[in-house]
C-alpha positions in Angstrom: 0.0 0.0 0.0 3.0 2.3 0.5 3.8 2.1 -3.2 0.2 2.9 -4.2 0.3 5.9 -2.0 3.6 7.1 -3.5 2.2 6.6 -7.0 -0.8 8.7 -6.2 1.3 11.4 -4.6 3.6 11.5 -7.6 0.9 11.7 -10.2 -1.2 14.2 -8.2 1.9 16.4 -8.0 2.7 16.0 -11.7 -0.8 16.6 -13.1 -1.5 19.3 -10.6 1.4 21.3 -12.1 0.8 20.8 -15.8 -0.4 24.4 -16.3 2.0 27.2 -15.8 5.2 25.1 -15.5 8.6 26.4 -16.5 10.8 24.8 -19.1 14.5 24.1 -18.8 17.0 26.4 -20.4 17.0 26.1 -24.2 20.4 25.3 -25.7 21.0 25.5 -29.5 22.6 22.3 -30.9 23.0 22.1 -34.7 25.1 20.0 -37.0 27.4 21.5 -39.7 25.0 23.3 -42.1 25.1 25.7 -45.0 24.9 29.3 -44.0 21.6 29.9 -46.0 19.4 26.9 -45.2 16.2 25.9 -43.5 16.7 23.2 -40.8 14.6 21.8 -37.9 16.1 19.2 -35.6 14.1 16.0 -34.8 12.3 15.6 -31.4 12.8 12.5 -29.2 9.7 10.5 -28.3 7.8 11.1 -25.1 5.7 8.9 -22.8 2.3 9.6 -21.3 2.6 10.5 -17.6 6.4 11.1 -17.9 8.0 14.5 -17.7 9.3 15.7 -21.1 11.9 18.4 -21.6 13.6 18.6 -25.0 14.9 21.4 -27.2 14.2 21.9 -30.9 17.1 23.6 -32.6 16.6 25.4 -35.9 18.3 27.5 -38.6 16.2 30.1 -40.4 17.0 31.0 -44.1 18.6 34.2 -45.1 16.9 34.2 -48.5 13.9 32.7 -50.1 16.1 30.2 -52.0 15.8 27.4 -49.4 12.1 28.1 -49.1 11.7 27.7 -52.9 13.1 24.2 -52.7 10.1 23.3 -50.4 7.5 25.6 -51.8 8.1 26.3 -55.6 5.4 29.0 -55.4 7.9 31.2 -53.5 10.3 32.9 -55.8 14.0 32.2 -55.1 16.9 34.7 -54.5 15.1 37.3 -52.4 16.6 38.5 -49.2 14.6 38.0 -46.0 14.7 41.1 -43.7 12.8 39.7 -40.7 11.4 36.4 -39.4 8.9 36.3 -36.5 7.8 33.3 -34.6 4.0 33.7 -34.3 2.6 30.5 -32.6 3.0 26.7 -32.2 0.0 24.6 -32.7 -1.1 21.0 -32.2 1.1 20.3 -29.2 0.3 17.2 -27.1 -2.1 17.9 -24.3 -0.2 18.7 -21.1 2.8 20.2 -22.9 3.9 23.8 -23.5 6.8 25.6 -25.1 9.2 28.5 -24.3 11.8 30.5 -26.3 13.9 33.4 -25.4 13.7 34.9 -28.8 10.8 35.2 -31.3 12.2 37.7 -33.8 15.2 37.2 -36.1 17.0 39.4 -38.6 18.6 36.8 -40.9 21.4 39.0 -42.0 22.6 39.1 -38.3 21.3 35.9 -36.7 19.5 32.7 -37.9 20.0 30.0 -35.3 17.7 29.5 -32.3 15.8 26.9 -30.3 12.5 26.2 -28.7 12.2 24.3 -25.5 9.2 21.9 -25.2 8.3 20.7 -21.7 5.4 19.3 -19.6 3.8 16.0 -18.9 2.0 14.6 -22.0 -1.4 13.1 -21.2 -2.5 11.5 -24.5 -0.6 9.0 -26.6 -0.5 9.7 -30.4 1.6 11.0 -33.2 1.3 14.8 -33.3 2.2 16.9 -36.3 3.3 20.1 -34.5 3.0 23.2 -36.6 5.3 26.2 -36.2 3.8 29.4 -37.7 6.1 32.2 -38.7 5.9 35.6 -40.5 8.7 36.4 -43.0 9.2 39.9 -44.3 10.6 40.1 -47.8 11.1 43.8 -48.9 7.9 45.5 -47.8 5.8 42.3 -48.0 5.2 40.1 -45.0 3.9 36.6 -45.6 2.8 34.0 -43.1 3.9 30.4 -43.6 4.3 27.2 -41.4 6.6 24.3 -40.9 5.7 20.9 -39.4 7.6 18.3 -37.4 6.5 15.0 -35.8 6.3 14.4 -32.1 5.5 10.9 -30.9 4.0 10.4 -27.5 3.9 6.7 -26.5 1.5 5.1 -24.1 2.5 5.1 -20.4 4.6 2.2 -19.1 5.5 0.9 -15.7 8.1 -1.7 -14.8 8.5 -3.7 -11.6 10.7 -6.7 -10.8 7.9 -9.0 -11.9 6.0 -7.3 -14.7 5.5 -4.3 -16.9 2.4 -2.3 -17.7 1.5 -0.5 -20.8 -1.1 2.3 -20.9 -1.7 2.0 -17.1 -2.4 5.7 -16.7 -5.5 6.8 -18.6 -8.3 9.3 -18.8 -11.4 7.2 -19.0 -11.7 3.5 -19.8 -8.4 1.8 -20.7 -7.1 -1.5 -21.8 -3.8 -2.4 -20.1 -1.3 -4.8 -21.6 0.8 -6.7 -19.1 4.2 -8.4 -19.7 5.6 -11.0 -17.4 9.2 -10.0 -16.7 10.0 -13.5 -15.3 9.0 -15.9 -18.2 9.5 -19.6 -17.8 10.7 -20.1 -21.4 9.2 -23.6 -21.2 11.1 -24.6 -18.1 9.1 -26.5 -15.4 9.0 -25.5 -11.8 7.7 -21.9 -12.1 4.2 -21.0 -11.0 2.4 -17.7 -11.1 -0.5 -15.9 -9.5 -2.0 -12.6 -10.7 -4.7 -10.3 -9.1 -5.5 -7.4 -11.5 -7.6 -5.3 -9.0 -10.6 -5.4 -11.4 -12.1 -8.6 -10.1 -10.0 -10.8 -12.4 -7.2 -13.1 -11.4 -5.3 -15.9 -13.1 -2.6 -18.5 -12.7 -1.4 -18.2 -16.3 2.1 -17.2 -17.0 1.1 -14.5 -19.4 -2.2 -12.7 -18.6 -4.7 -11.4 -21.2 -5.2 -7.7 -21.8 -7.2 -6.2 -18.8 -10.0 -3.7 -19.1 -10.7 -1.0 -16.6 -13.8 1.0 -17.1 -14.5 3.0 -14.0 -12.3 5.8 -12.5 -10.1 4.6 -9.6 -6.7 3.1 -8.6 -6.5 -0.6 -9.3 -3.6 -2.4 -7.5 -2.1 -5.3 -9.5 -0.6 -8.0 -7.4 1.9 -10.5 -8.8 3.6 -13.6 -7.4 6.1 -15.9 -9.1 7.3 -19.0 -7.3 10.6 -20.2 -9.0 11.3 -23.9 -8.1 13.7 -24.8 -10.8 16.8 -25.9 -9.0 15.3 -28.9 -7.2 16.9 -30.7 -4.2 20.6 -30.4 -3.8 22.9 -32.4 -1.5 25.4 -29.8 -0.5 27.4 -31.4 2.3 28.0 -34.8 4.0 29.4 -34.8 7.5 30.6 -38.0 9.3 29.7 -37.0 12.8 30.8 -40.2 14.5 32.5 -43.4 13.3 33.8 -46.6 15.0 36.5 -47.2 12.4 40.0 -47.6 13.8 43.3 -48.7 12.3 46.0 -50.8 13.9 49.0 -48.7 15.1 51.7 -48.7 12.5 55.2 -47.3 12.2 56.2 -44.6 12.3 53.3 -42.7 13.9 51.6 -45.6 15.5 48.3 -43.7 15.0 45.0 -45.6 15.1 43.1 -42.9 13.1 41.4 -44.3 10.0 41.8 -43.2 6.4 38.2 -42.6 5.6 36.5 -41.7 2.4 32.8 -40.9 1.6 30.9 -42.4 -1.3 27.4 -41.7 -2.6 25.7 -44.3 -4.8 22.3 -44.6 -6.5 20.0 -47.6 -6.7 22.0 -48.9 -9.6 25.2 -48.8 -7.5 26.5 -46.1 -9.7 29.0 -43.9 -7.8 27.7 -40.3 -7.9 30.2 -38.8 -5.5 33.5 -40.0 -4.0 35.9 -38.1 -1.8 39.6 -38.7 -1.6 40.9 -40.4 1.6 40.9 -38.4 4.8 44.2 -39.9 5.9 44.7 -40.6 9.6 41.6 -38.6 10.5 39.1 -39.3 13.2 35.4 -38.2 12.8 34.0 -35.7 12.3 34.9 -35.1 8.7 32.9 -33.2 6.2 32.8 -33.1 2.4 31.1 -30.4 0.2 29.1 -31.5 -2.8 26.5 -30.3 -5.3 24.6 -33.3 -6.1 21.1 -32.9 -7.6 18.7 -35.4 -6.1 15.9 -37.1 -7.9 13.0 -39.1 -6.5 14.9 -42.4 -5.9 16.7 -43.6 -2.7 20.4 -43.1 -2.3 23.0 -44.4 0.1 26.2 -43.1 1.7 29.0 -45.5 2.3 31.9 -44.5 4.6 35.0 -46.6 4.0 38.3 -46.9 5.9 40.7 -47.3 3.1 43.5 -49.6 4.2 45.1 -49.8 0.8 44.3 -53.5 0.4 46.5 -54.7 3.2 45.6 -57.6 5.4 41.9 -58.1 5.2 41.2 -55.1 2.8 39.2 -52.0 3.3 37.0 -51.6 6.4 33.4 -50.6 6.0 32.6 -47.9 8.6 28.9 -48.0 7.8 26.1 -47.4 5.2 23.1 -45.2 5.5 20.2 -44.6 3.0 18.4 -41.3 2.3 16.2 -39.5 -0.2 15.7 -35.9 -1.1 13.3 -35.3 1.9 15.7 -36.7 4.5 16.3 -34.6 7.6 18.3 -35.1 10.8 21.1 -37.5 11.6 21.4 -40.9 10.0 22.7 -43.6 12.3 24.0 -47.1 11.4 25.8 -48.8 14.3 28.7 -46.6 15.3 28.3 -44.4 12.2 26.4 -41.2 12.4 26.0 -39.2 9.2 24.5 -35.7 8.9 23.4 -34.6 5.4 22.7 -31.0 4.3 19.9 -31.1 1.6 18.7 -27.7 0.3 15.6 -27.0 -1.8 16.1 -23.4 -3.1 12.7 -21.8 -4.0 12.6 -18.1 -5.0 9.4 -16.2 -4.6 9.0 -12.8 -6.4 6.3 -10.5 -5.2 5.5 -7.3 -7.2 2.9 -4.6 -6.9 1.9 -1.8 -9.3 -1.2 0.1 -10.1 -3.5 1.1 -12.9 -4.8 4.7 -12.5 -8.0 5.6 -14.4 -9.1 9.2 -14.2 -12.6 10.3 -14.8 -13.3 11.9 -18.2 -14.9 15.3 -17.7 -18.2 16.2 -19.2 -17.8 17.8 -22.7 -17.9 21.6 -22.5 -21.0 23.2 -24.0 -20.9 26.3 -26.3 -23.7 28.7 -26.8 -23.8 31.8 -29.0 -24.9 35.0 -27.4 -25.6 36.4 -30.9 -26.4 35.0 -34.3 -23.8 32.7 -35.8 -24.3 34.5 -39.1 -22.6 37.9 -39.0 -22.0 40.7 -41.5 -18.5 41.9 -42.2 -17.3 44.2 -39.4 -19.6 42.5 -36.8 -18.7 39.9 -34.3 -20.2 36.8 -32.5 -19.8 36.1 -28.8 -19.3 32.4 -28.0 -19.5 31.3 -24.4 -18.7 27.9 -22.7 -19.9 26.6 -19.3 -16.3 26.1 -18.0 -14.4 29.1 -16.7 -10.9 27.6 -16.2 -8.4 25.3 -17.9 -10.0 25.9 -21.3 -8.6 26.6 -24.8 -10.5 27.8 -27.9 -9.7 26.5 -31.4 -10.6 27.8 -34.8 -10.6 25.3 -37.7 -8.6 22.8 -35.6 -5.9 25.4 -34.8 -5.3 26.7 -31.3 -6.2 30.4 -30.8 -3.3 32.0 -28.9 -4.4 33.4 -25.4 -8.0 32.3 -26.0 -8.5 30.8 -22.5 -11.5 32.7 -21.1 -15.0 31.4 -20.9 -16.2 33.9 -23.6 -14.7 34.4 -27.1 -15.5 37.2 -29.5 -15.0 36.2 -33.1 -15.3 38.2 -36.3 -14.0 35.6 -38.7 -15.8 32.7 -40.4 -14.8 29.3 -39.3 -15.5 26.2 -37.2 -15.0 26.9 -33.5 -14.8 24.6 -30.5 -13.4 24.6 -27.0 -11.3 22.1 -25.1 -11.3 21.7 -21.4 -8.8 19.9 -19.1 -9.7 18.5 -15.7 -7.5 19.1 -12.7 -5.5 16.0 -13.5 -5.3 16.9 -17.2 -8.0 14.8 -18.8 -9.3 16.5 -21.9 -12.8 17.0 -23.2 -13.9 18.8 -26.3 -17.2 20.6 -27.2 -19.2 20.3 -30.4 -18.2 22.5 -33.3 -20.1 25.7 -34.0 -19.9 27.1 -37.5 -19.7 30.9 -37.7 -20.7 32.2 -41.2 -19.6 35.6 -42.5 -22.2 37.2 -44.7 -21.3 39.4 -47.6 -22.6 43.0 -47.3 -24.1 44.6 -50.3 -21.8 46.5 -52.7 -20.9 50.0 -51.6 -23.8 52.2 -52.8 -21.8 55.0 -54.4 -23.8 57.8 -55.9 -23.2 60.7 -58.3 -24.3 64.3 -58.1 -25.9 65.9 -61.3 -27.4 69.3 -60.8 -28.2 68.7 -57.1 -29.7 65.2 -57.8 -27.8 62.4 -56.0 -28.4 59.1 -57.9 -27.1 55.6 -57.1 -24.2 55.0 -59.6 -24.8 51.3 -60.4 -28.3 50.0 -59.9 -27.2 46.5 -61.0 -25.4 46.1 -57.6 -28.7 46.3 -55.7 -29.8 43.2 -53.8 -33.0 41.5 -54.8 -34.8 42.9 -51.7 -33.4 46.0 -50.2 -34.1 49.2 -48.3 -32.5 52.6 -49.0 -32.2 55.4 -46.6 -30.6 58.9 -47.1 -29.0 60.8 -44.3 -27.8 64.4 -44.1 -25.0 65.1 -41.6 -25.9 61.8 -39.9 -29.6 62.6 -39.6 -32.1 60.4 -41.6 -34.1 62.2 -44.2 -37.6 60.9 -43.6 -39.5 59.7 -46.7 -36.4 59.6 -48.8 -36.0 55.9 -49.7 -35.4 55.9 -53.4 -32.2 55.6 -55.5 -32.2 59.4 -56.1 -32.3 62.4 -53.9 -32.9 66.1 -54.6 -30.8 68.2 -52.3 -31.4 71.8 -51.2 -28.3 72.5 -49.0 -24.7 71.5 -48.8 -23.6 68.8 -46.4 -22.4 65.2 -45.8 -24.9 63.0 -47.6 -25.0 59.3 -46.8 -26.7 56.6 -48.9 -27.4 53.6 -46.7 -28.3 50.3 -48.4 -29.7 47.3 -46.4 -29.9 43.8 -47.9 -33.3 42.5 -46.5 -32.2 38.9 -47.2 -29.1 38.9 -45.0 -29.6 41.9 -42.8 -26.2 43.3 -43.9 -25.8 46.9 -44.8 -23.3 49.2 -46.5 -23.2 52.9 -46.9 -21.5 55.7 -48.9 -20.9 59.2 -47.6 -19.8 62.2 -49.6 -19.6 65.9 -48.9 -21.8 67.5 -51.5 -22.0 71.2 -52.3 -25.4 72.6 -53.2 -25.6 74.6 -56.5 -28.3 77.3 -56.2 -28.1 77.8 -59.9 -29.3 74.3 -60.7 -32.2 73.4 -58.4 -33.5 70.0 -59.1 -37.2 69.5 -59.7 -38.9 67.9 -56.7 -41.1 64.9 -56.8 -44.1 67.1 -56.0 -44.4 67.9 -59.7 -46.1 64.9 -61.4 -45.3 66.2 -64.9 -41.7 65.1 -64.5 -42.4 61.6 -65.6 -45.4 59.5 -66.6 -47.6 62.5 -67.4 -50.7 60.5 -68.0 -50.3 58.3 -64.8 -52.9 58.6 -62.1 -53.0 57.3 -58.5 -56.2 57.1 -56.4 -57.5 57.4 -53.9 -55.0 59.5 -51.8 -55.4 59.3 -48.9 -56.2 55.6 -49.3 -57.6 52.8 -47.2 -57.6 49.1 -48.0 -57.0 49.5 -51.7 -54.8 51.7 -54.0 -55.2 51.9 -57.8 -52.5 53.1 -60.3 -53.6 53.7 -63.9 -51.3 54.4 -66.9 -52.8 53.9 -70.3 -49.5 54.4 -72.2 -47.3 51.8 -70.3 -44.8 50.7 -73.0 -42.0 49.2 -70.9 -41.8 47.2 -67.7 -42.2 49.4 -64.6 -41.0 48.6 -61.1 -43.3 49.6 -58.3 -41.8 50.0 -54.8 -43.5 51.4 -51.7 -41.6 52.6 -48.6 -43.0 53.6 -45.2 -42.2 56.7 -43.4 -39.0 55.3 -41.9 -37.6 54.0 -45.2 -38.6 50.4 -44.9 -39.8 48.8 -48.2 -43.3 47.3 -47.8 -44.0 46.4 -51.4 -42.1 45.6 -54.6 -43.9 44.6 -57.7 -43.2 44.6 -61.5 -45.9 46.1 -63.8 -45.8 44.7 -67.3 -47.0 46.4 -70.5 -50.4 45.5 -71.8 -52.1 46.1 -68.4 -53.2 49.7 -68.0 -54.3 49.4 -64.3 -52.6 48.0 -61.2 -54.7 47.3 -58.1 -52.8 47.1 -54.7 -54.3 45.6 -51.6 -53.2 47.6 -48.6 -55.4 46.4 -45.7 -52.3 45.2 -43.7 -50.5 48.5 -44.0 -50.4 50.7 -41.0 -51.8 54.3 -41.0 -49.2 56.9 -41.9 -47.1 58.5 -44.7 -45.8 56.3 -47.6 -43.7 56.9 -50.6 -44.5 55.4 -54.0 -41.5 55.0 -56.3 -42.2 54.1 -60.0 -39.2 53.5 -62.3 -38.6 52.3 -65.8 -35.3 52.1 -67.6 -35.6 55.8 -68.5 -37.9 57.5 -66.0 -38.6 57.7 -62.3 -41.4 59.2 -60.3 -42.0 59.4 -56.6 -45.4 60.2 -55.0 -46.2 60.9 -51.4 -49.2 58.8 -50.2 -51.2 58.8 -46.9 -53.1 55.9 -45.5 -55.9 56.8 -43.1 
């Protein structure tokens, strides 16, 4: 349990310090390279849950020639005045980067390095993208270079086994390798307890699945009984053997030797003579014992004189024999060992809970006109990162994000231990505003320059010095004073607008004719009744070309648009859903225009 507690402490310390950690000092290390070249060093592999601190060394080009070799679309032979490191994207979760320098003047300095550090939390192959801005003459162009960073699954090793992918966010499958394989040799047994309710006696366990968050201790025991039973020493404790005194020593001490035989009388072990030596005597051996019965014979070797050798005694034994063996005056003590090695090992699988996916809501419409923005908001307020089109948005770590560019946006959240979760993707669409409604001034008449740029459904408003001119909602305007005149154009389909403002001088010598004079155009046209109620009739017996009818209310909103074709001398309009007030009727053909003021009671 002490080891489990240590593991928990270590990982809680590591994961609790993923954010805001400092990298080691970055040291540039480059091979011999041409002076004008583009080079990125390779990055060593990392492992989930293991601290990573490595430097990427690079050499920036002095001219566009090395860039042309990679990107033929870039012309070669141009000097690069400035290179700026903008951002680094697609780093493994849990890692960050630091550099002491982000801007380079290639004519003075081209070599640098970036230090990557942190504790990676997800195993994968990451194509890390370095974004730079290069200034060539007065033109600055953004480009990117990619390199591979491999993060391997977490591993753990003990004396008995190794784990792969044993630290995980959410359900995990753990592969286990037995570090003490039998290699087909008998005498080794195993026991596994995987902490998830499974256990086995198999030498090599199957892949284990862990679905719920928690710490799962894995217990391992290997009993290694491959040596068997060894006879390591034979001691003759007592013996009645004596020799007759003989010249010159006149000693009665025997010349004993010790012999071990099997059931077939084969000699397995034989000592030399212990000349003129009384018991006890001891001989060391290393004799592997099987299941049969053996015997020890102790002989007094008389060299064949007189009656021959003397037998001091014989004792029998097997591999389980213990204690002293006695036969008459002979006492023999055997040392039989049975070496068995037991290996115990303990490690853990740590499964962290996967946080709930962050949610995104839009506080405004996801369709915006140029110059406008959308406010996106997520339900997490810390440890978050926003992305646009799969690329990290630098410094976008707050719960709200204001965007003014089209794209696919999502947010990623990391729990306190570093487990990631991502939101759904919200698509922000940038609507195209109508063309700039430029106008021309001809004798105090301001007229839209190009009517072909008008949207299908639109509303026009004229303003003088920022104040709306009520009732002026046509493509032309008669002016009676100098000032800043603005033509505002609204596309009713998209809600996007555009405007054009010009300071226009008034020419008293060329007053334009106002729309109050019906003889200006369509002299035989009549409109009745006026004021009107639920119906309005327009008659024009000489209609020879298509006429466009548009009606605007008093604040410039178009309430009706209709085409009047030749051959029909009368046009009846139903107006029962119009509110009471002032309206402006605009009638235009390809050559004439007329505006009438109407009142609905």
